[in-house]
DOBAMI-846776 format. One line per 8 residues: for each residue x, y, z of N, C-alpha, C, CB. Coordinates in pm, 1 decimal. Glycine has a CB too. Layout:
DOBAMI-846776
X,Y,Z,X,Y,Z,X,Y,Z,X,Y,Z | ...
//
This chain:
DOBAMI-846776
9880.0,2125.1,-944.9,9740.4,2124.2,-991.8,9693.0,1980.0,-1008.7,9726.1,2202.3,-1126.4 | 9576.5,1945.7,-947.2,9523.0,1812.1,-956.8,9464.4,1784.0,-1093.2,9419.6,1790.7,-851.6 | 9426.9,1656.2,-1113.0,9373.7,1615.5,-1242.4,9245.0,1691.1,-1275.1,9348.2,1464.5,-1244.2 | 9156.0,1702.1,-1176.4,9029.4,1770.9,-1199.0,9050.8,1919.0,-1230.2,8939.0,1755.7,-1077.2 | 9137.0,1982.3,-1154.0,9165.7,2124.7,-1175.9,9226.9,2147.7,-1313.5,9260.0,2178.0,-1067.1 | 9313.0,2054.9,-1353.8,9375.8,2066.3,-1486.4,9270.4,2054.4,-1596.6,9485.0,1957.3,-1504.8 | 9174.7,1963.6,-1576.9,9071.1,1944.6,-1678.9,8980.7,2067.3,-1686.7,8987.3,1818.5,-1648.4 | 8946.2,2124.0,-1573.2,8863.6,2244.6,-1571.8,8935.0,2357.5,-1646.7,8831.7,2287.5,-1426.0
9065.7,2367.5,-1626.2,9144.1,2468.3,-1696.7,9140.5,2443.6,-1847.0,9288.9,2468.8,-1646.3 | 9147.4,2318.6,-1887.2,9139.8,2285.3,-2029.5,9003.7,2325.5,-2087.5,9164.5,2134.3,-2050.8 | 8896.7,2303.5,-2011.1,8763.4,2342.5,-2055.5,8753.8,2494.2,-2071.5,8657.2,2292.5,-1956.2 | 8812.3,2567.3,-1977.6,8812.0,2713.8,-1985.8,8888.0,2762.0,-2109.0,8873.4,2774.8,-1858.9 | 9002.5,2698.7,-2134.1,9081.6,2735.6,-2252.0,9006.5,2703.9,-2381.3,9216.8,2662.4,-2250.6 | 8934.4,2591.5,-2380.7,8856.4,2552.9,-2498.2,8746.3,2654.9,-2524.9,8795.9,2412.5,-2479.4 | 8679.3,2697.8,-2420.3,8574.5,2798.0,-2435.5,8633.2,2928.6,-2490.1,8503.4,2822.8,-2300.6 | 8749.0,2965.8,-2439.7,8814.2,3088.2,-2488.1,8849.5,3077.6,-2635.9,8940.6,3117.2,-2406.5
8894.7,2959.3,-2678.0,8929.0,2938.8,-2818.5,8805.4,2947.0,-2906.9,8998.2,2803.8,-2837.3 | 8693.0,2892.6,-2858.1,8567.1,2902.6,-2932.4,8528.6,3049.4,-2950.1,8453.8,2825.3,-2859.7 | 8543.8,3127.1,-2844.1,8508.7,3268.5,-2850.9,8601.8,3344.2,-2945.5,8513.5,3331.0,-2711.4 | 8728.2,3304.3,-2950.4,8821.5,3364.2,-3046.6,8777.2,3333.3,-3189.5,8965.6,3312.4,-3022.5 | 8736.3,3208.9,-3211.9,8687.7,3171.7,-3344.4,8560.0,3248.0,-3377.1,8663.1,3020.1,-3352.6 | 8474.6,3266.1,-3275.1,8352.2,3342.2,-3295.0,8380.5,3485.8,-3334.8,8268.5,3339.4,-3169.7 | 8484.0,3542.0,-3276.0,8522.0,3679.1,-3310.8,8572.1,3687.0,-3454.8,8629.9,3730.8,-3214.4 | 8647.6,3586.8,-3496.7,8695.9,3582.7,-3634.9,8579.1,3573.5,-3733.3,8791.4,3463.6,-3654.7
8482.5,3486.3,-3702.5,8367.9,3468.9,-3790.7,8282.6,3596.2,-3794.7,8283.0,3349.1,-3745.0 | 8264.6,3657.3,-3678.3,8187.6,3781.5,-3671.5,8256.8,3892.6,-3749.0,8167.0,3824.0,-3525.8 | 8387.5,3901.0,-3734.7,8464.3,4001.8,-3808.3,8446.8,3983.7,-3958.9,8613.5,3993.9,-3770.9 | 8455.0,3858.5,-4003.7,8439.6,3831.0,-4147.6,8301.6,3874.4,-4195.2,8461.4,3680.4,-4177.5 | 8200.9,3847.2,-4115.3,8064.3,3885.1,-4150.8,8050.8,4037.2,-4157.3,7964.1,3826.8,-4049.3 | 8102.9,4105.5,-4057.0,8096.3,4251.9,-4055.1,8174.1,4311.9,-4171.9,8150.9,4306.1,-3922.1 | 8286.9,4253.3,-4204.7,8368.1,4305.3,-4314.4,8297.6,4290.5,-4448.5,8502.5,4234.4,-4318.5 | 8229.9,4177.9,-4468.0,8162.1,4159.1,-4596.7,8038.1,4248.6,-4604.8,8122.8,4010.3,-4616.4
7975.6,4276.2,-4492.0,7863.9,4372.2,-4492.2,7914.7,4509.5,-4534.8,7796.6,4380.3,-4351.5 | 8028.1,4550.1,-4477.8,8088.1,4678.7,-4514.5,8122.9,4681.0,-4663.1,8214.3,4706.0,-4429.6 | 8182.3,4572.5,-4711.2,8221.9,4566.3,-4852.4,8100.4,4574.9,-4943.7,8299.7,4437.0,-4880.7 | 7992.9,4508.0,-4904.4,7871.6,4508.2,-4985.8,7807.3,4647.1,-4987.6,7771.6,4404.1,-4932.9 | 7805.3,4711.1,-4871.6,7742.4,4843.4,-4862.0,7821.3,4947.8,-4941.0,7730.8,4886.7,-4714.7 | 7953.9,4936.8,-4938.9,8040.4,5039.3,-4997.2,8106.5,4997.9,-5128.3,8146.1,5076.4,-4899.0 | 8068.1,4880.6,-5179.1,8128.1,4828.9,-5301.8,8280.8,4829.3,-5292.0,8082.3,4912.1,-5422.9 | 8329.9,4781.1,-5178.5,8472.9,4781.7,-5148.7,8534.5,4649.2,-5192.8,8497.9,4806.4,-4997.3
8597.6,4649.9,-5308.0,8653.8,4526.7,-5363.6,8776.5,4478.4,-5285.7,8690.9,4548.2,-5509.5 | 8850.7,4570.2,-5227.5,8967.5,4531.1,-5148.2,8923.5,4452.2,-5025.5,9049.1,4655.5,-5105.8 | 8820.5,4502.8,-4956.7,8768.7,4431.9,-4840.2,8708.0,4297.9,-4880.6,8664.5,4517.6,-4767.5 | 8642.3,4297.4,-4995.4,8584.4,4172.9,-5046.6,8691.6,4065.4,-5063.3,8513.4,4197.8,-5180.7 | 8801.4,4102.2,-5126.7,8909.8,4006.3,-5148.0,8973.2,3963.9,-5015.5,9016.3,4066.4,-5240.3 | 8979.4,4056.9,-4920.0,9037.0,4025.2,-4789.0,8954.1,3917.4,-4717.9,9045.3,4152.6,-4701.4 | 8822.3,3931.1,-4723.5,8734.7,3831.7,-4660.3,8756.7,3694.2,-4722.6,8586.5,3873.2,-4673.6 | 8766.3,3691.0,-4853.7,8784.7,3563.5,-4923.4,8920.0,3501.1,-4888.2,8773.4,3583.6,-5075.8
9023.8,3583.0,-4888.4,9159.5,3530.0,-4866.5,9186.5,3494.7,-4720.9,9262.4,3630.7,-4913.1 | 9106.9,3547.2,-4628.4,9131.8,3524.4,-4485.6,9054.0,3406.3,-4429.6,9097.3,3648.2,-4407.1 | 8972.6,3344.1,-4509.8,8886.0,3236.4,-4459.3,8967.1,3120.0,-4402.9,8794.2,3185.9,-4570.8 | 9086.6,3098.7,-4453.5,9168.4,2986.2,-4407.3,9199.2,2996.8,-4257.6,9299.2,2979.4,-4487.2 | 9200.6,3117.4,-4204.6,9230.4,3136.7,-4062.4,9120.2,3073.7,-3976.8,9245.1,3287.9,-4029.4 | 8996.0,3095.8,-4016.9,8883.1,3035.7,-3945.1,8887.3,2884.1,-3959.1,8748.4,3090.9,-3998.1 | 8920.4,2836.1,-4078.0,8927.9,2691.3,-4100.0,9035.8,2627.1,-4012.2,8956.1,2661.5,-4248.1 | 9151.3,2693.5,-4000.4,9259.4,2641.9,-3916.6,9218.1,2638.5,-3770.2,9385.7,2726.8,-3933.7
9143.2,2739.7,-3728.2,9096.6,2744.1,-3589.8,9003.3,2626.9,-3561.0,9025.3,2877.4,-3561.0 | 8914.7,2596.5,-3656.3,8824.3,2483.1,-3636.1,8902.7,2352.2,-3626.6,8721.4,2475.1,-3750.7 | 9002.0,2335.2,-3712.8,9083.9,2213.6,-3709.1,9154.5,2199.3,-3575.4,9186.7,2214.6,-3822.5 | 9207.2,2309.3,-3524.6,9274.7,2308.7,-3395.1,9178.7,2269.1,-3283.2,9335.5,2446.4,-3366.2 | 9055.8,2321.0,-3288.6,8956.0,2287.1,-3186.6,8919.7,2139.6,-3194.8,8829.6,2373.9,-3203.0 | 8903.5,2088.3,-3315.1,8873.4,1946.1,-3332.2,8982.3,1858.7,-3271.2,8856.5,1912.7,-3480.3 | 9106.2,1896.2,-3294.4,9218.1,1819.6,-3238.9,9220.9,1827.2,-3087.1,9350.4,1870.0,-3295.7 | 9194.5,1945.8,-3033.6,9193.5,1964.0,-2888.5,9085.0,1880.1,-2823.8,9173.8,2111.0,-2853.0
8965.7,1882.2,-2880.3,8853.8,1805.8,-2824.9,8882.1,1656.1,-2831.4,8723.8,1838.4,-2900.0 | 8938.6,1610.7,-2941.8,8971.9,1468.7,-2955.7,9069.0,1424.3,-2846.5,9032.3,1441.1,-3094.4 | 9170.7,1505.9,-2822.1,9268.3,1472.9,-2717.7,9205.4,1476.1,-2579.0,9386.5,1569.5,-2723.1 | 9118.8,1572.7,-2554.7,9054.0,1582.0,-2424.0,8967.4,1459.8,-2396.2,8969.4,1708.9,-2415.6 | 8893.3,1415.5,-2496.4,8808.4,1297.6,-2479.2,8893.7,1172.6,-2458.3,8715.9,1279.2,-2601.2 | 9002.2,1161.5,-2534.9,9089.1,1044.4,-2523.4,9158.2,1038.2,-2387.2,9193.6,1045.6,-2634.6 | 9204.9,1152.6,-2338.3,9280.4,1155.6,-2213.1,9191.6,1153.9,-2089.3,9368.0,1277.5,-2209.6 | 9082.9,1230.2,-2093.0,9001.6,1250.0,-1972.8,8877.1,1162.9,-1967.9,8961.3,1393.1,-1962.8
8833.1,1113.8,-2083.0,8710.1,1034.3,-2091.1,8597.4,1101.1,-2011.0,8735.1,890.4,-2039.0 | 8561.5,1222.3,-2048.2,8461.5,1297.7,-1971.6,8322.5,1235.9,-1980.0,8455.9,1441.0,-2020.8 | 8242.1,1260.6,-1877.2,8104.1,1213.1,-1873.6,8014.2,1329.1,-1832.8,8088.2,1092.5,-1775.4 | 7882.8,1307.7,-1848.3,7781.0,1402.8,-1803.2,7808.4,1543.9,-1856.5,7775.0,1405.1,-1649.9 | 7808.2,1642.9,-1767.5,7819.6,1782.5,-1810.2,7954.8,1811.6,-1874.8,7798.4,1875.4,-1691.6 | 8059.7,1744.1,-1828.6,8191.3,1764.9,-1889.3,8192.1,1720.0,-2034.9,8299.2,1689.6,-1810.5 | 8128.8,1608.6,-2061.7,8121.4,1557.7,-2198.2,8037.5,1650.9,-2284.8,8062.7,1415.4,-2200.1 | 7927.8,1700.8,-2229.0,7844.1,1794.3,-2304.1,7922.6,1919.2,-2342.4,7720.3,1832.8,-2222.4
8006.5,1966.5,-2252.3,8082.8,2088.8,-2279.4,8175.0,2072.1,-2399.1,8164.2,2128.5,-2157.0 | 8243.1,1957.9,-2407.6,8335.2,1939.4,-2520.2,8259.2,1911.4,-2649.2,8433.0,1824.9,-2491.2 | 8145.5,1840.7,-2639.0,8064.3,1816.2,-2758.4,8009.3,1947.3,-2812.8,7949.0,1718.8,-2726.9 | 7961.6,2032.1,-2722.4,7906.8,2161.4,-2762.8,8014.7,2248.0,-2828.0,7846.0,2234.1,-2641.6 | 8134.5,2244.2,-2773.5,8244.9,2319.6,-2834.6,8268.6,2273.1,-2977.6,8374.4,2304.1,-2751.7 | 8262.0,2143.3,-2998.0,8281.6,2086.2,-3131.7,8170.4,2131.5,-3227.2,8285.8,1931.8,-3124.3 | 8048.6,2127.2,-3178.3,7934.1,2166.3,-3261.6,7937.4,2315.1,-3295.9,7802.9,2132.5,-3190.4 | 7967.0,2398.0,-3197.4,7968.8,2542.1,-3221.8,8081.7,2580.0,-3317.1,7983.5,2618.5,-3089.8
8196.2,2515.0,-3303.4,8307.0,2545.0,-3395.0,8268.3,2511.4,-3538.4,8433.8,2466.9,-3354.6 | 8191.4,2404.8,-3557.1,8144.4,2368.5,-3690.7,8048.0,2474.7,-3744.0,8075.8,2230.1,-3688.4 | 7958.7,2523.6,-3658.2,7865.2,2628.2,-3699.8,7939.9,2756.7,-3736.9,7763.3,2656.4,-3587.8 | 8040.7,2790.9,-3659.5,8117.5,2912.8,-3687.3,8197.7,2900.6,-3816.5,8211.6,2943.8,-3570.8 | 8245.9,2780.4,-3844.3,8318.0,2759.8,-3970.8,8224.8,2782.5,-4089.1,8378.6,2617.4,-3977.1 | 8099.3,2739.9,-4073.3,8002.5,2760.7,-4179.7,7969.9,2909.4,-4194.5,7874.8,2680.3,-4152.2 | 7965.1,2982.5,-4083.9,7944.0,3127.4,-4091.5,8055.6,3190.9,-4173.9,7938.5,3190.5,-3949.2 | 8179.6,3149.7,-4147.7,8292.1,3200.4,-4225.5,8278.7,3169.0,-4373.2,8421.0,3143.4,-4173.4
8235.6,3047.7,-4403.4,8215.3,3008.7,-4543.4,8106.6,3093.3,-4609.6,8178.6,2859.9,-4552.5 | 8000.2,3119.2,-4535.4,7890.3,3197.8,-4590.7,7931.4,3343.6,-4612.9,7768.9,3191.1,-4497.8 | 8017.6,3394.8,-4525.4,8071.2,3529.8,-4546.6,8150.3,3534.4,-4677.6,8161.4,3572.8,-4427.1 | 8225.6,3429.6,-4704.5,8299.7,3420.6,-4831.2,8202.8,3412.3,-4948.9,8394.1,3297.5,-4830.9 | 8097.1,3333.1,-4933.8,7996.8,3323.0,-5040.2,7933.7,3460.0,-5068.3,7887.2,3220.5,-5001.7 | 7906.6,3535.2,-4961.1,7852.8,3670.4,-4978.2,7951.5,3759.1,-5054.4,7820.0,3733.0,-4841.1 | 8078.4,3747.1,-5019.1,8181.2,3827.4,-5085.0,8189.7,3794.5,-5234.3,8317.5,3804.7,-5018.0 | 8184.8,3667.1,-5266.4,8191.6,3626.6,-5406.7,8068.9,3674.8,-5484.1,8204.1,3474.2,-5417.4
7952.7,3670.7,-5417.6,7832.6,3722.7,-5481.4,7841.3,3873.2,-5502.8,7710.2,3689.1,-5398.0 | 7897.7,3942.2,-5404.0,7913.2,4086.5,-5414.5,8003.4,4127.4,-5529.2,7967.2,4141.4,-5286.2 | 8102.8,4045.0,-5558.9,8194.0,4075.4,-5668.8,8121.7,4077.4,-5803.3,8307.2,3973.8,-5672.4 | 8010.1,4007.2,-5812.5,7937.6,3996.6,-5939.2,7835.9,4109.2,-5957.2,7867.2,3862.1,-5947.7 | 7820.1,4193.3,-5855.1,7724.2,4302.8,-5864.8,7786.5,4422.2,-5936.8,7675.4,4344.1,-5724.9 | 7711.5,4483.1,-6024.4,7757.8,4604.0,-6091.8,7755.2,4720.7,-5993.1,7670.2,4635.1,-6216.7 | 7855.6,4803.4,-5997.6,7861.9,4920.2,-5909.4,7743.4,5011.5,-5936.9,7995.1,4997.1,-5928.3 | 7671.4,5044.9,-5831.0,7557.6,5135.0,-5843.8,7426.4,5066.9,-5877.9,7586.8,5235.8,-5946.6
7430.1,4935.7,-5902.2,7308.1,4864.2,-5938.6,7228.3,4828.1,-5813.4,7341.7,4737.0,-6019.4 | 7098.0,4852.5,-5818.0,7006.1,4815.8,-5708.9,7058.5,4862.0,-5572.8,6984.1,4663.8,-5707.0 | 7095.1,4987.7,-5565.0,7155.1,5041.5,-5443.2,7061.4,5031.0,-5323.3,7194.8,5186.2,-5464.5 | 6935.1,5064.5,-5341.0,6840.1,5058.4,-5230.0,6825.6,4916.3,-5177.6,6703.9,5112.1,-5273.4 | 6816.3,4821.2,-5269.4,6801.7,4680.9,-5229.4,6927.9,4630.8,-5160.5,6769.9,4593.0,-5351.2 | 7041.5,4677.8,-5207.0,7168.1,4639.0,-5144.9,7175.1,4689.4,-5000.5,7287.1,4693.7,-5226.5 | 7133.5,4812.8,-4978.4,7133.7,4869.8,-4843.4,7034.2,4795.5,-4754.5,7099.6,5020.6,-4847.7 | 6918.1,4764.1,-4809.0,6819.0,4688.5,-4732.2,6875.6,4553.7,-4688.0,6691.2,4667.4,-4815.2
6950.0,4491.5,-4777.1,7012.1,4363.0,-4746.0,7118.6,4378.4,-4638.0,7073.6,4301.5,-4872.1 | 7192.8,4486.8,-4642.8,7294.9,4512.3,-4541.7,7232.8,4531.8,-4403.5,7377.4,4635.0,-4579.9 | 7118.4,4597.6,-4398.8,7047.8,4614.6,-4271.5,7006.0,4478.8,-4215.6,6923.9,4705.8,-4289.5 | 6955.3,4391.9,-4302.0,6918.5,4256.8,-4260.4,7041.0,4181.1,-4210.4,6852.2,4180.6,-4376.6 | 7153.1,4197.2,-4280.4,7277.0,4130.1,-4241.6,7325.1,4179.5,-4104.5,7386.1,4153.4,-4348.1 | 7311.2,4308.3,-4079.2,7352.7,4362.9,-3950.1,7269.0,4305.0,-3836.5,7341.9,4515.7,-3950.8 | 7141.4,4281.5,-3862.8,7055.6,4220.0,-3761.6,7097.7,4075.4,-3736.0,6908.1,4225.5,-3805.4 | 7132.8,4003.3,-3842.2,7180.0,3865.8,-3826.7,7313.5,3863.4,-3752.1,7194.2,3797.6,-3964.5
7399.1,3961.2,-3780.6,7528.3,3969.8,-3712.4,7508.9,3996.6,-3563.4,7615.4,4080.3,-3775.4 | 7411.0,4079.3,-3532.1,7379.8,4106.5,-3391.5,7332.7,3978.9,-3322.2,7271.9,4217.0,-3379.9 | 7255.6,3898.0,-3392.2,7214.4,3767.7,-3338.1,7335.1,3681.1,-3305.8,7123.0,3694.6,-3437.3 | 7430.3,3678.1,-3397.3,7550.1,3597.0,-3378.6,7628.3,3643.8,-3256.6,7638.5,3602.3,-3503.5 | 7642.1,3774.5,-3241.7,7712.5,3829.3,-3126.1,7641.6,3792.5,-2995.8,7724.5,3981.5,-3138.4 | 7510.2,3801.2,-2995.5,7432.9,3766.1,-2876.3,7448.2,3618.3,-2842.1,7285.1,3800.1,-2896.7 | 7450.6,3533.9,-2944.6,7467.8,3390.7,-2922.2,7603.6,3360.9,-2858.9,7453.1,3314.1,-3054.1 | 7706.6,3425.7,-2907.9,7840.9,3404.5,-2853.4,7850.8,3458.3,-2710.6,7946.6,3472.0,-2943.0
7784.2,3571.0,-2685.4,7782.8,3626.6,-2549.9,7709.8,3531.2,-2454.2,7715.1,3766.6,-2549.2 | 7599.2,3475.2,-2501.1,7523.9,3380.4,-2418.9,7606.6,3254.5,-2391.1,7391.4,3342.9,-2488.2 | 7682.9,3211.1,-2490.4,7770.7,3094.8,-2470.8,7876.6,3124.7,-2366.3,7837.4,3053.9,-2603.1 | 7936.6,3240.2,-2375.2,8040.4,3278.6,-2279.9,7985.7,3284.9,-2137.3,8100.6,3413.5,-2318.9 | 7862.6,3332.9,-2123.8,7802.2,3350.8,-1992.1,7720.5,3230.0,-1946.3,7714.7,3472.8,-1993.0 | 7698.6,3134.7,-2036.7,7612.4,3021.4,-2003.3,7470.0,3065.4,-1977.7,7665.9,2948.1,-1882.1 | 7423.5,3165.7,-2052.6,7293.9,3227.8,-2030.1,7186.9,3161.0,-2116.7,7300.8,3378.6,-2059.7 | 7111.7,3070.1,-2056.0,7011.9,2993.8,-2130.5,6895.9,3082.1,-2175.2,6959.7,2878.3,-2045.7
6851.2,3172.3,-2090.1,6739.4,3259.9,-2125.4,6773.6,3347.9,-2245.3,6700.5,3347.1,-2005.9 | 6894.3,3401.6,-2246.5,6938.0,3483.1,-2360.3,6943.4,3398.9,-2487.2,7076.0,3546.4,-2332.3 | 6988.1,3274.9,-2473.6,6994.6,3184.8,-2588.5,6854.9,3158.2,-2644.5,7062.2,3052.3,-2549.0 | 6759.1,3137.3,-2557.3,6623.1,3108.1,-2602.5,6560.0,3226.9,-2673.7,6536.5,3067.0,-2484.9 | 6594.5,3347.5,-2632.6,6537.8,3466.9,-2696.2,6587.2,3485.7,-2839.5,6571.6,3590.3,-2614.3 | 6701.6,3426.8,-2871.0,6758.5,3440.9,-3004.3,6666.7,3381.0,-3110.7,6895.7,3374.6,-3010.2 | 6593.5,3275.9,-3075.1,6503.6,3211.5,-3170.3,6396.2,3308.1,-3218.8,6438.7,3088.4,-3107.2 | 6349.7,3396.0,-3131.3,6248.5,3494.2,-3170.6,6304.5,3590.0,-3275.7,6199.0,3572.9,-3047.5
6430.7,3626.6,-3260.2,6493.8,3714.5,-3358.4,6510.1,3643.3,-3492.1,6630.1,3763.1,-3307.3 | 6534.5,3512.5,-3487.3,6549.1,3436.6,-3611.6,6418.2,3435.7,-3689.5,6594.3,3292.5,-3582.1 | 6306.1,3426.5,-3619.6,6175.2,3431.6,-3686.7,6158.0,3564.7,-3759.7,6060.3,3411.4,-3584.5 | 6204.2,3671.4,-3697.7,6193.6,3804.0,-3759.5,6281.0,3813.7,-3884.2,6233.2,3913.1,-3659.0 | 6402.4,3757.9,-3875.9,6491.9,3755.3,-3992.0,6426.7,3678.5,-4106.5,6628.1,3691.5,-3955.0 | 6366.9,3563.7,-4075.5,6302.0,3482.3,-4178.0,6190.3,3560.2,-4248.0,6245.8,3353.5,-4115.9 | 6111.5,3632.8,-4169.0,6001.0,3710.2,-4224.2,6052.1,3821.8,-4315.2,5915.7,3768.8,-4111.5 | 6154.3,3892.9,-4269.9,6210.6,4003.0,-4348.7,6277.6,3950.3,-4476.0,6312.2,4083.2,-4264.4
6343.1,3835.4,-4465.7,6407.9,3775.2,-4582.1,6303.6,3737.5,-4688.0,6489.4,3650.6,-4540.2 | 6193.9,3676.0,-4643.0,6088.9,3636.1,-4736.9,6029.1,3757.5,-4807.1,5978.9,3558.0,-4664.1 | 6009.2,3865.9,-4732.9,5955.0,3988.7,-4792.2,6053.9,4049.3,-4891.1,5920.7,4091.1,-4682.6 | 6182.2,4047.4,-4853.7,6286.2,4101.7,-4941.5,6288.7,4026.4,-5074.3,6424.4,4094.2,-4873.2 | 6284.3,3895.3,-5067.7,6288.9,3813.7,-5189.5,6167.2,3840.2,-5276.9,6296.9,3664.4,-5154.2 | 6050.2,3849.0,-5214.7,5928.4,3874.6,-5291.5,5936.8,4008.9,-5364.8,5805.4,3872.3,-5199.0 | 5981.4,4109.7,-5294.8,5993.3,4242.4,-5356.9,6104.5,4246.3,-5461.6,6019.7,4348.7,-5249.8 | 6211.1,4172.2,-5434.0,6326.8,4173.0,-5524.4,6289.0,4117.5,-5661.1,6442.8,4091.4,-5464.6
6219.0,4006.8,-5664.0,6189.9,3943.4,-5791.9,6079.4,4015.1,-5869.4,6151.1,3799.2,-5769.7 | 6011.6,4105.7,-5802.8,5917.0,4189.4,-5876.2,5988.6,4292.7,-5963.3,5822.8,4259.7,-5779.0 | 6118.9,4313.2,-5935.1,6195.9,4410.2,-6011.7,6242.0,4356.7,-6147.3,6315.4,4454.0,-5931.8 | 6248.4,4225.6,-6160.7,6310.4,4165.4,-6278.5,6249.1,4213.8,-6410.1,6299.5,4015.3,-6270.2 | 6116.0,4213.2,-6426.0,6060.6,4257.0,-6555.8,6089.9,4403.7,-6587.3,5910.3,4234.8,-6557.5 | 6111.3,4482.9,-6482.1,6127.7,4627.2,-6501.7,6272.5,4670.4,-6521.3,6070.3,4700.5,-6384.4 | 6365.0,4596.3,-6469.4,6504.2,4640.8,-6471.0,6588.7,4573.2,-6577.8,6565.9,4616.8,-6337.5 | 6559.6,4447.9,-6603.2,6640.1,4374.1,-6699.6,6776.5,4334.6,-6647.3,6656.7,4454.8,-6822.8
6800.7,4353.9,-6517.1,6931.2,4315.7,-6461.3,6913.5,4189.0,-6376.5,6992.6,4432.9,-6375.0 | 6889.1,4081.5,-6447.0,6860.5,3954.0,-6381.7,6979.1,3906.2,-6297.7,6824.5,3848.3,-6486.3 | 7101.9,3927.5,-6346.1,7220.8,3881.1,-6273.8,7229.1,3945.9,-6136.4,7348.4,3911.4,-6354.2 | 7206.7,4077.8,-6128.6,7215.9,4147.7,-6000.8,7106.4,4101.4,-5905.3,7206.9,4299.1,-6021.9 | 6987.7,4084.5,-5957.1,6876.4,4036.6,-5874.2,6907.0,3897.1,-5820.5,6744.2,4035.2,-5955.1 | 6960.0,3812.6,-5907.1,6992.9,3675.4,-5866.6,7099.6,3674.5,-5758.2,7040.3,3593.6,-5987.2 | 7203.6,3754.2,-5774.9,7310.8,3757.5,-5676.0,7262.4,3811.5,-5541.6,7426.5,3841.9,-5727.2 | 7176.9,3913.9,-5544.2,7123.0,3965.7,-5418.7,7034.5,3861.9,-5350.4,7043.8,4094.6,-5443.7
6963.3,3783.6,-5430.6,6880.5,3676.6,-5373.9,6968.1,3572.6,-5304.8,6794.8,3609.8,-5483.8 | 7078.7,3536.4,-5370.7,7171.8,3441.4,-5310.0,7230.4,3497.7,-5180.4,7284.7,3406.7,-5408.6 | 7272.5,3623.0,-5184.3,7332.0,3685.3,-5066.0,7230.1,3689.7,-4952.2,7382.4,3828.0,-5098.9 | 7105.6,3720.5,-4985.6,7000.8,3719.8,-4884.0,6985.5,3582.9,-4820.3,6868.8,3763.6,-4944.4 | 6994.6,3480.2,-4901.6,6985.3,3342.7,-4849.7,7102.5,3312.7,-4756.3,6982.5,3240.4,-4966.2 | 7222.1,3358.3,-4791.8,7338.8,3334.8,-4706.0,7320.7,3403.8,-4570.2,7467.8,3385.5,-4775.2 | 7264.1,3524.0,-4573.2,7239.3,3597.4,-4448.5,7139.3,3521.5,-4362.1,7187.1,3740.2,-4478.2 | 7033.3,3472.6,-4424.7,6932.0,3396.9,-4351.5,6991.7,3271.9,-4290.2,6815.8,3359.9,-4443.2
7084.8,3208.4,-4361.2,7150.1,3087.6,-4309.1,7241.4,3121.4,-4190.7,7231.4,3018.0,-4420.6 | 7307.8,3235.5,-4194.6,7391.2,3274.8,-4081.3,7305.5,3294.3,-3957.2,7469.4,3403.4,-4113.2 | 7187.8,3354.6,-3974.8,7095.7,3368.2,-3861.5,7055.5,3230.6,-3808.3,6970.0,3448.3,-3902.8 | 7036.9,3135.1,-3898.1,7006.3,2998.5,-3855.1,7120.3,2938.5,-3773.9,6977.0,2910.3,-3976.1 | 7243.4,2965.0,-3815.0,7357.7,2912.4,-3740.1,7369.1,2977.8,-3602.9,7487.3,2933.5,-3818.7 | 7333.1,3106.2,-3593.7,7329.5,3171.6,-3462.1,7228.1,3101.1,-3372.7,7294.4,3322.7,-3475.7 | 7114.5,3062.4,-3430.4,7013.5,2988.9,-3355.8,7064.6,2850.7,-3316.5,6885.1,2976.4,-3437.8 | 7139.0,2787.0,-3405.8,7199.5,2657.9,-3372.6,7288.5,2669.5,-3248.8,7281.1,2604.7,-3491.5
7368.7,2774.9,-3245.9,7456.7,2796.7,-3131.0,7373.2,2811.3,-3004.4,7545.4,2922.0,-3152.3 | 7262.2,2885.4,-3015.3,7173.2,2901.3,-2900.2,7119.5,2765.9,-2853.2,7056.5,2995.2,-2935.5 | 7085.8,2679.5,-2946.6,7035.8,2546.2,-2912.0,7141.2,2464.2,-2838.2,6991.2,2472.0,-3038.0 | 7267.2,2477.4,-2879.9,7374.0,2404.4,-2812.7,7399.0,2458.4,-2672.3,7502.1,2411.4,-2894.6 | 7375.5,2587.0,-2652.1,7389.3,2645.7,-2518.2,7286.7,2582.7,-2423.5,7371.1,2800.8,-2523.2 | 7163.6,2569.3,-2471.9,7058.2,2506.6,-2391.6,7093.6,2361.8,-2361.9,6922.4,2514.4,-2464.0 | 7143.2,2291.5,-2462.0,7182.1,2151.1,-2442.8,7293.4,2137.6,-2340.0,7226.7,2089.5,-2575.4 | 7392.7,2225.1,-2348.0,7503.7,2217.7,-2252.2,7454.2,2236.8,-2110.0,7610.4,2322.7,-2285.0
7354.9,2322.5,-2093.1,7306.6,2355.0,-1958.9,7222.0,2244.3,-1896.9,7226.5,2482.0,-1963.4 | 7135.6,2182.4,-1977.4,7041.3,2086.7,-1916.4,7042.5,1946.5,-1976.7,6903.7,2140.9,-1926.8 | 7127.9,1924.8,-2075.5,7140.6,1790.7,-2130.5,7028.5,1749.1,-2225.5,7147.5,1694.1,-2019.7 | 6940.9,1843.1,-2261.6,6832.6,1813.2,-2354.7,6841.4,1907.7,-2474.5,6694.2,1825.4,-2284.6 | 6820.6,1851.3,-2591.6,6828.9,1931.7,-2713.8,6689.4,1979.4,-2750.9,6892.5,1850.4,-2830.8 | 6676.5,2111.3,-2768.2,6550.1,2170.3,-2809.0,6569.3,2242.0,-2943.2,6497.1,2268.5,-2700.2 | 6477.4,2215.7,-3034.8,6481.6,2282.0,-3164.7,6417.0,2419.2,-3149.1,6409.0,2196.9,-3275.3 | 6498.6,2524.0,-3135.8,6445.7,2657.4,-3115.9,6388.2,2717.1,-3243.1,6552.7,2746.8,-3062.2
6416.7,2653.1,-3357.7,6358.9,2697.8,-3484.2,6213.7,2650.9,-3498.5,6442.9,2646.5,-3602.0
//
């Protein structure tokens, strides 16, 4: 295998590792949604305790990219590919962290409190998770058009999040459960941030393809 062929293989392996990390982050997000919907404390603790796996994956990717740059000194599109891998791995690590934040917030909710609002939040989270999956699929396929469409979904998430927060805080004078309202507000913010990270990934896909960074937000 020649030098160029070997480098292309390394790029393919790097992309596969990013997708593996994406699957881990997506799994964590889906698991915390399930835990929140079903008040599943075992799943909640699992999400929190498993976060180190995503962190280790990011560290491994950082080391791989550093070695690739040092050995191959890539330029142009090759350099963009490794930079994008580095950026996306950072975004996915933050998704994992936010899933943990959601889990910790869920632990503070009283069982049976604000059930309707909790379900509404889970629906919003599922939409954000779908965005994340689409972003990872677009990265795998190098699909710029699919990446650009993700920004439109992020606008919808932002609108629904703002409405949820407005309605949520109207409950405070009537319920007296300020802690639960506060935690749901925090969890809603974490969900909105995950949607933002999915959009970030979409932006990096566009950059990898044409060498120009566009703020899709």
